[in-house]
C-alpha positions as CSV (number, residue, x, y, z in Angstrom):
1,X,9.5,-26.7,15.4
2,X,9.6,-26.7,19.2
3,X,7.4,-24.0,20.8
4,X,7.6,-23.4,24.5
5,X,4.6,-24.3,26.7
6,X,4.1,-20.8,28.0
7,X,3.6,-19.6,24.5
8,X,1.1,-22.4,23.7
9,X,-0.8,-21.8,27.0
10,X,-1.0,-18.0,26.2
11,X,-2.4,-18.6,22.8
12,X,-4.9,-21.1,24.2
13,X,-6.0,-18.6,26.9
14,X,-6.7,-16.0,24.2
15,X,-8.8,-18.5,22.3
16,X,-10.8,-19.4,25.5
17,X,-11.2,-15.7,26.4
18,X,-12.7,-14.9,23.0
19,X,-15.8,-16.9,23.7
20,X,-16.6,-14.8,26.8
21,X,-16.1,-11.3,25.3
22,X,-18.9,-8.8,25.5
23,X,-20.1,-7.1,22.3
24,X,-17.5,-4.9,20.7
25,X,-14.8,-5.9,23.2
26,X,-11.2,-6.7,22.4
27,X,-8.4,-8.2,24.6
28,X,-4.8,-8.8,23.7
29,X,-1.2,-8.9,24.8
30,X,2.3,-8.5,23.3
31,X,5.8,-8.7,24.4
32,X,8.7,-7.5,22.2
33,X,12.3,-8.0,22.9
34,X,15.7,-8.2,21.2
35,X,15.1,-11.8,20.3
36,X,11.6,-11.8,19.1
37,X,7.9,-11.1,19.5
38,X,5.0,-12.9,21.3
39,X,1.5,-11.5,21.0
40,X,-2.1,-12.3,20.5
41,X,-5.6,-10.8,20.6
42,X,-9.2,-11.8,20.7
43,X,-12.2,-9.7,19.7
44,X,-16.0,-9.8,19.5
45,X,-18.1,-7.3,17.5
46,X,-21.9,-7.1,17.1
47,X,-22.9,-5.0,14.2
48,X,-25.7,-2.5,14.1
49,X,-28.0,-4.8,12.1
50,X,-27.4,-8.0,14.1
51,X,-24.2,-9.3,12.4
52,X,-21.6,-10.9,14.7
53,X,-17.8,-11.3,14.2
54,X,-15.5,-13.1,16.6
55,X,-11.8,-13.6,16.0
56,X,-8.6,-14.7,17.7
57,X,-5.0,-14.6,16.6
58,X,-1.5,-15.0,18.0
59,X,2.1,-15.2,17.0
60,X,5.5,-16.1,18.4
61,X,8.3,-15.0,16.2
62,X,12.0,-15.1,16.8
63,X,15.2,-14.7,14.8
64,X,15.3,-18.4,13.8
65,X,11.6,-19.3,13.5
66,X,8.1,-18.6,14.3
67,X,4.5,-19.7,14.7
68,X,1.5,-17.6,13.8
69,X,-2.2,-18.4,13.5
70,X,-5.7,-17.1,13.9
71,X,-9.4,-18.0,13.4
72,X,-12.7,-16.2,12.9
73,X,-16.4,-16.9,12.8
74,X,-19.3,-14.7,12.1
75,X,-23.0,-14.4,11.1
76,X,-24.6,-11.9,8.9
77,X,-27.8,-10.0,9.8
78,X,-29.8,-12.0,7.2
79,X,-28.6,-15.4,8.1
80,X,-25.3,-15.9,6.3
81,X,-22.4,-17.6,8.2
82,X,-18.7,-17.8,7.9
83,X,-15.7,-19.3,9.6
84,X,-12.0,-19.7,8.8
85,X,-8.6,-20.4,10.3
86,X,-5.0,-20.3,9.4
87,X,-1.7,-21.4,10.9
88,X,1.9,-21.1,9.7
89,X,5.2,-22.0,11.2
90,X,8.9,-22.0,10.1
91,X,12.3,-22.7,11.5
92,X,15.6,-21.5,9.9
93,X,17.4,-24.4,8.1
94,X,14.5,-26.8,8.7
95,X,11.6,-25.5,6.7
96,X,8.0,-24.4,7.2
97,X,4.4,-25.1,6.7
98,X,1.1,-23.2,6.2
99,X,-2.6,-24.1,6.2
100,X,-5.8,-22.2,5.9
101,X,-9.5,-23.1,5.8
102,X,-12.6,-21.0,5.0
103,X,-16.3,-21.8,4.8
104,X,-18.9,-19.3,3.9
105,X,-22.7,-19.6,3.4
106,X,-24.9,-16.8,2.1
107,X,-28.4,-16.2,3.3
108,X,-29.7,-17.3,-0.1
109,X,-27.9,-20.7,0.0
110,X,-24.8,-19.9,-2.0
111,X,-21.6,-21.4,-0.5
112,X,-17.8,-21.1,-0.6
113,X,-15.4,-23.7,0.8
114,X,-11.6,-23.4,0.4
115,X,-8.3,-24.4,1.8
116,X,-4.6,-24.1,1.2
117,X,-1.8,-26.4,2.5
118,X,1.9,-25.9,1.9
119,X,5.1,-27.3,3.3
120,X,8.8,-26.9,2.5
121,X,11.8,-28.9,3.7
122,X,14.8,-26.7,3.7
123,X,17.2,-29.7,4.2
124,X,16.0,-31.5,1.0
125,X,14.8,-28.4,-1.0
126,X,11.5,-30.2,-1.6
127,X,8.1,-28.5,-1.2
128,X,4.5,-28.8,-2.0
129,X,1.4,-26.7,-2.2
130,X,-2.3,-27.8,-2.5
131,X,-5.4,-25.7,-2.6
132,X,-9.1,-25.9,-3.4
133,X,-11.6,-23.1,-4.0
134,X,-15.2,-24.3,-4.5
135,X,-18.2,-22.1,-4.9
136,X,-21.9,-22.9,-5.4
137,X,-24.2,-20.3,-6.8
138,X,-27.7,-20.9,-5.5
139,X,-29.3,-18.6,-8.0
140,X,-28.2,-20.6,-11.1
141,X,-27.5,-24.0,-9.4
142,X,-23.9,-24.1,-10.8
143,X,-20.6,-25.0,-9.2
144,X,-17.4,-22.9,-9.8
145,X,-13.9,-23.5,-8.6
146,X,-10.6,-25.3,-8.9
147,X,-8.2,-27.6,-7.1
148,X,-4.5,-27.6,-7.6
149,X,-1.5,-29.5,-6.5
150,X,2.1,-28.4,-6.9
151,X,5.4,-30.1,-6.0
152,X,8.9,-28.7,-6.6
153,X,12.5,-29.1,-5.7
154,X,14.6,-25.9,-5.2
155,X,16.9,-25.3,-8.1
156,X,15.5,-28.1,-10.2
157,X,11.9,-27.3,-11.0
158,X,8.5,-28.8,-10.4
159,X,4.9,-29.4,-11.7
160,X,1.4,-28.2,-11.0
161,X,-1.8,-30.0,-11.7
162,X,-4.8,-27.6,-12.0
163,X,-8.3,-29.1,-12.2
164,X,-11.2,-26.6,-12.9
165,X,-14.9,-27.2,-12.7
166,X,-15.8,-25.4,-16.0
167,X,-12.6,-24.7,-18.0
168,X,-10.7,-28.0,-18.2
169,X,-7.7,-29.5,-16.5
170,X,-4.1,-28.4,-17.0
171,X,-0.6,-29.5,-16.1
172,X,2.3,-27.1,-15.9
173,X,5.9,-28.3,-15.6
174,X,9.1,-26.3,-15.4
175,X,12.9,-26.8,-15.0
176,X,15.3,-24.6,-13.2
177,X,15.3,-21.2,-14.8
178,X,12.8,-22.2,-17.5
179,X,9.4,-20.9,-18.3
180,X,6.6,-23.4,-17.5
181,X,5.2,-25.6,-20.2
182,X,1.4,-25.8,-19.9
183,X,-0.6,-28.7,-21.3
184,X,-4.4,-29.0,-21.4
185,X,-6.0,-32.4,-20.8
186,X,-8.0,-32.8,-24.1
187,X,-10.6,-35.0,-22.4
188,X,-11.8,-32.2,-20.0
189,X,-13.5,-28.9,-20.0
190,X,-14.5,-26.5,-22.8
């Protein structure tokens, strides 16, 4: 999708401005017209016990497509940290994409890392989606989570492979208008 340079420069200016904001400050802009919306914001908040949250986001949306995204980072008063970002775009008749990422770490050492990635080609009807959600519990030393991968063709069906840390691995397949058939890999999990 083609996005005009003024829109990109506006979104980059908001990202740069977010790093210079004073505690509990927010800046933003928006323009709404008959053919769409352009807007964005940046904010910075310091909590009463020392936590910090900074975020930025923006969007350009018109009748035939759009682009939207945002990001955040923060720290907790006891030492936890977190960051994440997301971006999505689409164009009528062409397709779209999305992606997110998040990383968290608790003050006691527990962690979470996750992402999603998706895309769809409207001209071929083919799409895919991949995701991972992984958590580590520092108290018991165990990992929890899953990863999955899906591919499909509009009107025909598709398949998903789901791999879990503690409950086995599965495959789901389906045809157009059919219920999914789920098969467990007998060599994995409980």
